[in-house]
Jmol script that loads the backbone (N, CA, C; Angstrom):
load data "model"
ATOM      1  N   ASP A   1    -164.791 124.558  -1.426  1.00  0.00           N
ATOM      2  CA  ASP A   1    -163.828 123.533  -0.995  1.00  0.00           C
ATOM      3  C   ASP A   1    -163.236 124.079   0.297  1.00  0.00           C
ATOM      4  N   PRO A   2    -163.224 123.422   1.563  1.00  0.00           N
ATOM      5  CA  PRO A   2    -162.657 123.827   2.764  1.00  0.00           C
ATOM      6  C   PRO A   2    -161.190 124.274   2.681  1.00  0.00           C
ATOM      7  N   ALA A   3    -160.569 123.670   1.840  1.00  0.00           N
ATOM      8  CA  ALA A   3    -159.088 123.953   1.809  1.00  0.00           C
ATOM      9  C   ALA A   3    -158.774 125.330   1.387  1.00  0.00           C
ATOM     10  N   ASP A   4    -159.666 125.833   0.408  1.00  0.00           N
ATOM     11  CA  ASP A   4    -159.586 127.262  -0.089  1.00  0.00           C
ATOM     12  C   ASP A   4    -159.921 128.244   0.940  1.00  0.00           C
ATOM     13  N   SER A   5    -160.717 127.977   1.956  1.00  0.00           N
ATOM     14  CA  SER A   5    -161.170 129.047   2.911  1.00  0.00           C
ATOM     15  C   SER A   5    -160.192 128.917   4.076  1.00  0.00           C
ATOM     16  N   ALA A   6    -159.277 127.817   4.224  1.00  0.00           N
ATOM     17  CA  ALA A   6    -158.366 127.908   5.452  1.00  0.00           C
ATOM     18  C   ALA A   6    -157.300 128.874   5.250  1.00  0.00           C
ATOM     19  N   GLU A   7    -156.788 129.389   6.189  1.00  0.00           N
ATOM     20  CA  GLU A   7    -155.822 130.222   6.293  1.00  0.00           C
ATOM     21  C   GLU A   7    -154.419 129.474   5.768  1.00  0.00           C
ATOM     22  N   PRO A   8    -153.549 130.189   5.203  1.00  0.00           N
ATOM     23  CA  PRO A   8    -152.198 129.610   4.762  1.00  0.00           C
ATOM     24  C   PRO A   8    -151.598 129.157   6.035  1.00  0.00           C
ATOM     25  N   ALA A   9    -150.876 128.007   5.879  1.00  0.00           N
ATOM     26  CA  ALA A   9    -150.026 127.524   7.085  1.00  0.00           C
ATOM     27  C   ALA A   9    -148.865 128.538   7.395  1.00  0.00           C
ATOM     28  N   ALA A  10    -148.644 128.818   8.718  1.00  0.00           N
ATOM     29  CA  ALA A  10    -147.568 129.744   9.078  1.00  0.00           C
ATOM     30  C   ALA A  10    -146.238 128.866   8.810  1.00  0.00           C
ATOM     31  N   TRP A  11    -145.438 129.605   8.389  1.00  0.00           N
ATOM     32  CA  TRP A  11    -143.863 129.046   8.195  1.00  0.00           C
ATOM     33  C   TRP A  11    -143.034 129.646   9.069  1.00  0.00           C
ATOM     34  N   SER A  12    -141.944 129.016   9.298  1.00  0.00           N
ATOM     35  CA  SER A  12    -140.813 129.608  10.170  1.00  0.00           C
ATOM     36  C   SER A  12    -139.461 129.338   9.768  1.00  0.00           C
ATOM     37  N   SER A  13    -138.494 130.043  10.148  1.00  0.00           N
ATOM     38  CA  SER A  13    -137.229 129.657   9.662  1.00  0.00           C
ATOM     39  C   SER A  13    -136.252 129.818  10.909  1.00  0.00           C
ATOM     40  N   PRO A  14    -135.041 129.114  10.714  1.00  0.00           N
ATOM     41  CA  PRO A  14    -134.041 129.136  12.001  1.00  0.00           C
ATOM     42  C   PRO A  14    -133.574 130.730  12.205  1.00  0.00           C
ATOM     43  N   ALA A  15    -133.748 131.564  11.205  1.00  0.00           N
ATOM     44  CA  ALA A  15    -133.345 132.975  11.233  1.00  0.00           C
ATOM     45  C   ALA A  15    -134.442 133.884  11.978  1.00  0.00           C
ATOM     46  N   ASP A  16    -135.584 133.218  12.318  1.00  0.00           N
ATOM     47  CA  ASP A  16    -136.648 134.172  12.838  1.00  0.00           C
ATOM     48  C   ASP A  16    -136.393 134.763  14.062  1.00  0.00           C
ATOM     49  N   THR A  17    -135.546 134.279  14.968  1.00  0.00           N
ATOM     50  CA  THR A  17    -135.243 134.904  16.231  1.00  0.00           C
ATOM     51  C   THR A  17    -134.335 135.983  16.044  1.00  0.00           C
ATOM     52  N   GLY A  18    -133.323 135.995  14.940  1.00  0.00           N
ATOM     53  CA  GLY A  18    -132.583 136.983  14.612  1.00  0.00           C
ATOM     54  C   GLY A  18    -133.424 138.213  14.009  1.00  0.00           C
ATOM     55  N   TRP A  19    -134.254 137.812  13.162  1.00  0.00           N
ATOM     56  CA  TRP A  19    -135.190 139.035  12.619  1.00  0.00           C
ATOM     57  C   TRP A  19    -136.087 139.637  13.643  1.00  0.00           C
ATOM     58  N   GLN A  20    -136.515 138.904  14.651  1.00  0.00           N
ATOM     59  CA  GLN A  20    -137.309 139.270  15.746  1.00  0.00           C
ATOM     60  C   GLN A  20    -136.483 140.258  16.502  1.00  0.00           C
ATOM     61  N   ALA A  21    -135.317 139.926  16.899  1.00  0.00           N
ATOM     62  CA  ALA A  21    -134.226 140.665  17.771  1.00  0.00           C
ATOM     63  C   ALA A  21    -134.009 142.008  16.956  1.00  0.00           C
ATOM     64  N   ALA A  22    -133.783 141.927  15.552  1.00  0.00           N
ATOM     65  CA  ALA A  22    -133.520 143.049  14.813  1.00  0.00           C
ATOM     66  C   ALA A  22    -134.673 144.128  14.658  1.00  0.00           C
ATOM     67  N   GLN A  23    -135.921 143.589  14.627  1.00  0.00           N
ATOM     68  CA  GLN A  23    -137.190 144.349  14.669  1.00  0.00           C
ATOM     69  C   GLN A  23    -137.189 145.054  15.947  1.00  0.00           C
ATOM     70  N   ALA A  24    -136.938 144.308  17.258  1.00  0.00           N
ATOM     71  CA  ALA A  24    -137.026 144.996  18.448  1.00  0.00           C
ATOM     72  C   ALA A  24    -135.942 146.006  18.510  1.00  0.00           C
ATOM     73  N   ALA A  25    -134.668 145.835  18.041  1.00  0.00           N
ATOM     74  CA  ALA A  25    -133.585 146.867  18.081  1.00  0.00           C
ATOM     75  C   ALA A  25    -133.949 147.957  17.275  1.00  0.00           C
ATOM     76  N   SER A  26    -134.898 147.850  16.170  1.00  0.00           N
ATOM     77  CA  SER A  26    -135.094 149.107  15.324  1.00  0.00           C
ATOM     78  C   SER A  26    -135.819 150.246  16.067  1.00  0.00           C
ATOM     79  N   VAL A  27    -136.485 149.755  17.256  1.00  0.00           N
ATOM     80  CA  VAL A  27    -137.080 150.817  18.017  1.00  0.00           C
ATOM     81  C   VAL A  27    -136.424 150.933  19.245  1.00  0.00           C
ATOM     82  N   PRO A  28    -135.475 151.951  19.317  1.00  0.00           N
ATOM     83  CA  PRO A  28    -134.451 151.945  20.512  1.00  0.00           C
ATOM     84  C   PRO A  28    -135.240 152.247  21.763  1.00  0.00           C
ATOM     85  N   ALA A  29    -134.811 151.614  22.860  1.00  0.00           N
ATOM     86  CA  ALA A  29    -135.198 151.929  24.226  1.00  0.00           C
ATOM     87  C   ALA A  29    -134.616 153.267  24.631  1.00  0.00           C
ATOM     88  N   LEU A  30    -135.452 154.156  25.212  1.00  0.00           N
ATOM     89  CA  LEU A  30    -135.036 155.302  25.699  1.00  0.00           C
ATOM     90  C   LEU A  30    -135.095 155.456  27.232  1.00  0.00           C
ATOM     91  N   GLY A  31    -134.242 156.083  27.915  1.00  0.00           N
ATOM     92  CA  GLY A  31    -134.176 156.169  29.303  1.00  0.00           C
ATOM     93  C   GLY A  31    -134.711 157.500  29.699  1.00  0.00           C
ATOM     94  N   GLY A  32    -135.725 158.024  29.003  1.00  0.00           N
ATOM     95  CA  GLY A  32    -136.369 159.257  29.374  1.00  0.00           C
ATOM     96  C   GLY A  32    -135.670 160.282  28.654  1.00  0.00           C
ATOM     97  N   THR A  33    -135.673 161.660  29.104  1.00  0.00           N
ATOM     98  CA  THR A  33    -135.168 162.723  28.409  1.00  0.00           C
ATOM     99  C   THR A  33    -134.373 163.639  29.626  1.00  0.00           C
ATOM    100  N   THR A  34    -133.460 164.459  29.215  1.00  0.00           N
ATOM    101  CA  THR A  34    -132.826 165.331  29.927  1.00  0.00           C
ATOM    102  C   THR A  34    -133.704 166.659  30.070  1.00  0.00           C
ATOM    103  N   THR A  35    -133.309 167.584  30.911  1.00  0.00           N
ATOM    104  CA  THR A  35    -134.121 168.764  31.140  1.00  0.00           C
ATOM    105  C   THR A  35    -134.209 169.632  30.042  1.00  0.00           C
ATOM    106  N   SER A  36    -133.156 169.410  29.016  1.00  0.00           N
ATOM    107  CA  SER A  36    -133.196 170.167  27.822  1.00  0.00           C
ATOM    108  C   SER A  36    -133.805 169.474  26.645  1.00  0.00           C
ATOM    109  N   GLY A  37    -134.406 168.200  26.976  1.00  0.00           N
ATOM    110  CA  GLY A  37    -135.267 167.587  25.903  1.00  0.00           C
ATOM    111  C   GLY A  37    -134.380 166.583  25.187  1.00  0.00           C
ATOM    112  N   LEU A  38    -133.024 166.428  25.486  1.00  0.00           N
ATOM    113  CA  LEU A  38    -132.330 165.426  24.742  1.00  0.00           C
ATOM    114  C   LEU A  38    -132.621 164.020  25.293  1.00  0.00           C
ATOM    115  N   PRO A  39    -132.545 162.848  24.548  1.00  0.00           N
ATOM    116  CA  PRO A  39    -132.841 161.484  25.198  1.00  0.00           C
ATOM    117  C   PRO A  39    -131.680 160.960  25.986  1.00  0.00           C
ATOM    118  N   LYS A  40    -132.135 160.310  26.958  1.00  0.00           N
ATOM    119  CA  LYS A  40    -130.998 159.758  27.724  1.00  0.00           C
ATOM    120  C   LYS A  40    -130.687 158.444  27.397  1.00  0.00           C
ATOM    121  N   ARG A  41    -129.481 158.025  27.420  1.00  0.00           N
ATOM    122  CA  ARG A  41    -128.942 156.596  26.964  1.00  0.00           C
ATOM    123  C   ARG A  41    -129.165 155.714  28.174  1.00  0.00           C
ATOM    124  N   THR A  42    -129.669 154.326  27.734  1.00  0.00           N
ATOM    125  CA  THR A  42    -129.781 153.415  28.807  1.00  0.00           C
ATOM    126  C   THR A  42    -128.736 152.304  28.393  1.00  0.00           C
ATOM    127  N   PRO A  43    -127.627 152.183  29.120  1.00  0.00           N
ATOM    128  CA  PRO A  43    -126.599 151.237  28.823  1.00  0.00           C
ATOM    129  C   PRO A  43    -127.190 149.885  28.613  1.00  0.00           C
ATOM    130  N   LYS A  44    -126.627 149.314  27.542  1.00  0.00           N
ATOM    131  CA  LYS A  44    -126.834 147.858  27.153  1.00  0.00           C
ATOM    132  C   LYS A  44    -128.520 147.727  26.890  1.00  0.00           C
ATOM    133  N   ALA A  45    -129.363 148.562  26.764  1.00  0.00           N
ATOM    134  CA  ALA A  45    -130.704 148.410  26.555  1.00  0.00           C
ATOM    135  C   ALA A  45    -130.969 147.969  25.020  1.00  0.00           C
ATOM    136  N   ASN A  46    -130.119 148.447  24.149  1.00  0.00           N
ATOM    137  CA  ASN A  46    -130.377 148.288  22.676  1.00  0.00           C
ATOM    138  C   ASN A  46    -129.564 147.155  22.123  1.00  0.00           C
ATOM    139  N   LEU A  47    -128.986 146.281  22.827  1.00  0.00           N
ATOM    140  CA  LEU A  47    -128.093 145.219  22.187  1.00  0.00           C
ATOM    141  C   LEU A  47    -128.973 144.263  21.630  1.00  0.00           C
ATOM    142  N   VAL A  48    -128.551 143.721  20.397  1.00  0.00           N
ATOM    143  CA  VAL A  48    -129.305 142.604  19.755  1.00  0.00           C
ATOM    144  C   VAL A  48    -128.671 141.280  20.437  1.00  0.00           C
ATOM    145  N   PRO A  49    -129.499 140.479  20.909  1.00  0.00           N
ATOM    146  CA  PRO A  49    -129.168 139.114  21.585  1.00  0.00           C
ATOM    147  C   PRO A  49    -128.332 138.384  20.539  1.00  0.00           C
ATOM    148  N   GLY A  50    -127.320 137.851  20.954  1.00  0.00           N
ATOM    149  CA  GLY A  50    -126.388 137.120  20.088  1.00  0.00           C
ATOM    150  C   GLY A  50    -125.441 137.951  19.279  1.00  0.00           C
ATOM    151  N   SER A  51    -125.426 139.207  19.345  1.00  0.00           N
ATOM    152  CA  SER A  51    -124.531 139.935  18.474  1.00  0.00           C
ATOM    153  C   SER A  51    -123.096 139.999  19.023  1.00  0.00           C
ATOM    154  N   VAL A  52    -122.932 139.648  20.381  1.00  0.00           N
ATOM    155  CA  VAL A  52    -121.574 139.596  20.843  1.00  0.00           C
ATOM    156  C   VAL A  52    -121.470 138.348  21.634  1.00  0.00           C
ATOM    157  N   ASN A  53    -120.437 137.593  21.371  1.00  0.00           N
ATOM    158  CA  ASN A  53    -120.259 136.214  22.098  1.00  0.00           C
ATOM    159  C   ASN A  53    -119.761 136.593  23.548  1.00  0.00           C
ATOM    160  N   PRO A  54    -120.416 135.842  24.475  1.00  0.00           N
ATOM    161  CA  PRO A  54    -119.828 136.055  25.785  1.00  0.00           C
ATOM    162  C   PRO A  54    -118.438 135.404  26.080  1.00  0.00           C
ATOM    163  N   ALA A  55    -117.695 136.164  27.058  1.00  0.00           N
ATOM    164  CA  ALA A  55    -116.396 135.846  27.202  1.00  0.00           C
ATOM    165  C   ALA A  55    -116.383 134.184  27.805  1.00  0.00           C
ATOM    166  N   PRO A  56    -115.523 133.208  27.370  1.00  0.00           N
ATOM    167  CA  PRO A  56    -115.546 131.938  27.950  1.00  0.00           C
ATOM    168  C   PRO A  56    -114.712 131.894  29.093  1.00  0.00           C
ATOM    169  N   GLY A  57    -115.356 131.779  30.342  1.00  0.00           N
ATOM    170  CA  GLY A  57    -114.685 131.509  31.616  1.00  0.00           C
ATOM    171  C   GLY A  57    -114.134 133.015  31.924  1.00  0.00           C
ATOM    172  N   PRO A  58    -113.248 132.965  33.025  1.00  0.00           N
ATOM    173  CA  PRO A  58    -112.837 134.118  33.720  1.00  0.00           C
ATOM    174  C   PRO A  58    -111.992 134.943  32.726  1.00  0.00           C
ATOM    175  N   LEU A  59    -111.926 136.231  32.916  1.00  0.00           N
ATOM    176  CA  LEU A  59    -111.322 137.160  31.804  1.00  0.00           C
ATOM    177  C   LEU A  59    -109.774 136.898  32.077  1.00  0.00           C
ATOM    178  N   GLN A  60    -109.147 136.837  30.998  1.00  0.00           N
ATOM    179  CA  GLN A  60    -107.558 136.670  30.913  1.00  0.00           C
ATOM    180  C   GLN A  60    -107.044 137.864  30.743  1.00  0.00           C
ATOM    181  N   PRO A  61    -105.887 138.266  31.474  1.00  0.00           N
ATOM    182  CA  PRO A  61    -105.123 139.509  31.213  1.00  0.00           C
ATOM    183  C   PRO A  61    -104.599 139.586  29.803  1.00  0.00           C
ATOM    184  N   PRO A  62    -104.509 140.663  29.111  1.00  0.00           N
ATOM    185  CA  PRO A  62    -104.154 140.683  27.654  1.00  0.00           C
ATOM    186  C   PRO A  62    -102.592 140.389  27.819  1.00  0.00           C
ATOM    187  N   GLN A  63    -102.110 139.695  26.763  1.00  0.00           N
ATOM    188  CA  GLN A  63    -100.873 139.335  26.705  1.00  0.00           C
ATOM    189  C   GLN A  63     -99.910 140.553  26.224  1.00  0.00           C
ATOM    190  N   PRO A  64     -98.811 140.820  26.822  1.00  0.00           N
ATOM    191  CA  PRO A  64     -97.882 141.828  26.770  1.00  0.00           C
ATOM    192  C   PRO A  64     -97.537 141.907  25.191  1.00  0.00           C
ATOM    193  N   ALA A  65     -97.559 143.079  24.834  1.00  0.00           N
ATOM    194  CA  ALA A  65     -97.022 143.230  23.132  1.00  0.00           C
ATOM    195  C   ALA A  65     -95.531 142.791  23.091  1.00  0.00           C
ATOM    196  N   VAL A  66     -95.220 142.270  21.944  1.00  0.00           N
ATOM    197  CA  VAL A  66     -93.894 141.947  21.643  1.00  0.00           C
ATOM    198  C   VAL A  66     -93.168 143.262  21.446  1.00  0.00           C
ATOM    199  N   PRO A  67     -92.032 143.488  22.097  1.00  0.00           N
ATOM    200  CA  PRO A  67     -91.209 144.701  21.853  1.00  0.00           C
ATOM    201  C   PRO A  67     -90.602 144.685  20.535  1.00  0.00           C
ATOM    202  N   ILE A  68     -90.619 146.006  19.928  1.00  0.00           N
ATOM    203  CA  ILE A  68     -90.100 146.193  18.677  1.00  0.00           C
ATOM    204  C   ILE A  68     -88.740 146.924  18.805  1.00  0.00           C
ATOM    205  N   SER A  69     -87.671 146.313  18.122  1.00  0.00           N
ATOM    206  CA  SER A  69     -86.449 146.925  18.288  1.00  0.00           C
ATOM    207  C   SER A  69     -86.370 148.300  17.717  1.00  0.00           C
ATOM    208  N   ALA A  70     -85.446 148.952  18.174  1.00  0.00           N
ATOM    209  CA  ALA A  70     -85.260 150.486  17.854  1.00  0.00           C
ATOM    210  C   ALA A  70     -84.711 150.394  16.422  1.00  0.00           C
ATOM    211  N   GLU A  71     -83.920 149.393  16.153  1.00  0.00           N
ATOM    212  CA  GLU A  71     -83.414 149.321  14.785  1.00  0.00           C
ATOM    213  C   GLU A  71     -84.525 149.041  13.676  1.00  0.00           C
ATOM    214  N   ARG A  72     -85.550 148.331  14.015  1.00  0.00           N
ATOM    215  CA  ARG A  72     -86.566 148.180  13.191  1.00  0.00           C
ATOM    216  C   ARG A  72     -87.513 149.362  12.969  1.00  0.00           C
ATOM    217  N   VAL A  73     -87.670 149.987  14.061  1.00  0.00           N
ATOM    218  CA  VAL A  73     -88.403 151.339  14.084  1.00  0.00           C
ATOM    219  C   VAL A  73     -87.806 152.304  13.033  1.00  0.00           C
ATOM    220  N   ARG A  74     -86.440 152.346  13.319  1.00  0.00           N
ATOM    221  CA  ARG A  74     -85.574 153.386  12.546  1.00  0.00           C
ATOM    222  C   ARG A  74     -85.627 152.778  10.976  1.00  0.00           C
ATOM    223  N   SER A  75     -85.593 151.632  10.818  1.00  0.00           N
ATOM    224  CA  SER A  75     -85.646 151.370   9.247  1.00  0.00           C
ATOM    225  C   SER A  75     -87.029 151.607   8.635  1.00  0.00           C
ATOM    226  N   ARG A  76     -88.074 151.306   9.410  1.00  0.00           N
ATOM    227  CA  ARG A  76     -89.332 151.637   8.951  1.00  0.00           C
ATOM    228  C   ARG A  76     -89.559 153.312   8.690  1.00  0.00           C
ATOM    229  N   MET A  77     -89.153 153.954   9.638  1.00  0.00           N
ATOM    230  CA  MET A  77     -89.201 155.455   9.506  1.00  0.00           C
ATOM    231  C   MET A  77     -88.348 155.920   8.310  1.00  0.00           C
ATOM    232  N   SER A  78     -87.299 155.308   8.130  1.00  0.00           N
ATOM    233  CA  SER A  78     -86.330 155.608   6.906  1.00  0.00           C
ATOM    234  C   SER A  78     -87.057 155.311   5.845  1.00  0.00           C
ATOM    235  N   SER A  79     -87.637 154.201   5.598  1.00  0.00           N
ATOM    236  CA  SER A  79     -88.414 153.831   4.388  1.00  0.00           C
ATOM    237  C   SER A  79     -89.641 154.777   4.105  1.00  0.00           C
ATOM    238  N   PHE A  80     -90.231 155.179   5.245  1.00  0.00           N
ATOM    239  CA  PHE A  80     -91.275 156.126   5.075  1.00  0.00           C
ATOM    240  C   PHE A  80     -90.927 157.504   4.483  1.00  0.00           C
ATOM    241  N   GLN A  81     -89.660 157.850   4.945  1.00  0.00           N
ATOM    242  CA  GLN A  81     -89.114 159.139   4.633  1.00  0.00           C
ATOM    243  C   GLN A  81     -88.823 159.079   3.040  1.00  0.00           C
ATOM    244  N   GLN A  82     -88.120 157.980   2.694  1.00  0.00           N
ATOM    245  CA  GLN A  82     -87.619 157.901   1.353  1.00  0.00           C
ATOM    246  C   GLN A  82     -88.983 157.952   0.437  1.00  0.00           C
ATOM    247  N   GLY A  83     -89.898 157.275   0.879  1.00  0.00           N
ATOM    248  CA  GLY A  83     -91.200 157.157  -0.015  1.00  0.00           C
ATOM    249  C   GLY A  83     -91.821 158.572  -0.193  1.00  0.00           C
ATOM    250  N   VAL A  84     -91.764 159.492   0.854  1.00  0.00           N
ATOM    251  CA  VAL A  84     -92.416 160.708   0.818  1.00  0.00           C
ATOM    252  C   VAL A  84     -91.533 161.569   0.011  1.00  0.00           C
ATOM    253  N   ARG A  85     -90.251 161.466   0.073  1.00  0.00           N
ATOM    254  CA  ARG A  85     -89.244 162.346  -0.876  1.00  0.00           C
ATOM    255  C   ARG A  85     -89.545 161.823  -2.262  1.00  0.00           C
ATOM    256  N   LYS A  86     -89.600 160.662  -2.535  1.00  0.00           N
ATOM    257  CA  LYS A  86     -89.873 160.084  -3.925  1.00  0.00           C
ATOM    258  C   LYS A  86     -90.991 160.709  -4.554  1.00  0.00           C
ATOM    259  N   ALA A  87     -92.083 160.573  -3.735  1.00  0.00           N
ATOM    260  CA  ALA A  87     -93.426 161.054  -4.085  1.00  0.00           C
ATOM    261  C   ALA A  87     -93.496 162.653  -4.400  1.00  0.00           C
ATOM    262  N   ARG A  88     -92.793 163.397  -3.472  1.00  0.00           N
ATOM    263  CA  ARG A  88     -92.790 164.769  -3.780  1.00  0.00           C
ATOM    264  C   ARG A  88     -91.868 165.018  -5.103  1.00  0.00           C
ATOM    265  N   ASN A  89     -90.801 164.268  -5.247  1.00  0.00           N
ATOM    266  CA  ASN A  89     -90.022 164.713  -6.524  1.00  0.00           C
ATOM    267  C   ASN A  89     -90.934 164.356  -7.754  1.00  0.00           C
ATOM    268  N   GLU A  90     -91.796 163.467  -7.784  1.00  0.00           N
ATOM    269  CA  GLU A  90     -92.507 163.041  -8.800  1.00  0.00           C
ATOM    270  C   GLU A  90     -93.732 163.830  -9.182  1.00  0.00           C
ATOM    271  N   LEU A  91     -94.149 164.955  -8.253  1.00  0.00           N
ATOM    272  CA  LEU A  91     -95.186 165.819  -8.573  1.00  0.00           C
ATOM    273  C   LEU A  91     -94.671 166.889  -9.413  1.00  0.00           C
ATOM    274  N   PRO A  92     -95.652 167.303 -10.269  1.00  0.00           N
ATOM    275  CA  PRO A  92     -95.057 168.410 -11.081  1.00  0.00           C
ATOM    276  C   PRO A  92     -94.802 169.700 -10.256  1.00  0.00           C
ATOM    277  N   LYS A  93     -93.755 170.351 -10.775  1.00  0.00           N
ATOM    278  CA  LYS A  93     -93.286 171.669 -10.075  1.00  0.00           C
ATOM    279  C   LYS A  93     -94.308 172.695 -10.284  1.00  0.00           C
ATOM    280  N   ARG A  94     -94.676 173.352  -9.108  1.00  0.00           N
ATOM    281  CA  ARG A  94     -95.603 174.436  -9.296  1.00  0.00           C
ATOM    282  C   ARG A  94     -94.908 175.858  -9.036  1.00  0.00           C
ATOM    283  N   GLU A  95     -95.389 176.779  -9.871  1.00  0.00           N
ATOM    284  CA  GLU A  95     -94.771 178.131  -9.846  1.00  0.00           C
ATOM    285  C   GLU A  95     -95.435 178.911  -8.744  1.00  0.00           C
ATOM    286  N   SER A  96     -94.887 179.610  -7.834  1.00  0.00           N
ATOM    287  CA  SER A  96     -95.612 180.259  -6.824  1.00  0.00           C
ATOM    288  C   SER A  96     -96.054 181.664  -7.374  1.00  0.00           C
TER     289      SER A  96
END
end "model"
wireframe off; spacefill off
backbone 0.3
color backbone group
């Protein structure tokens, strides 16, 4: 039967390009070696395509952080100190 001797049909998946990129990244690109025999890094040579989304448009400066009031910081540090004291008091006493 001619169908038995034919090679099976090749199949593909939408994820094939990702698998191919991962296969290529599994063998890292090297930029040669140093005089002491260590490998040199080649910047951006081993990135997997699609692993990082490009920035949409021109770069925007980061938004300034919202200032935290001194009272809020004091309250947070006070709560932390109380928690540490409570935990230390719950530990069994050790004899030196």
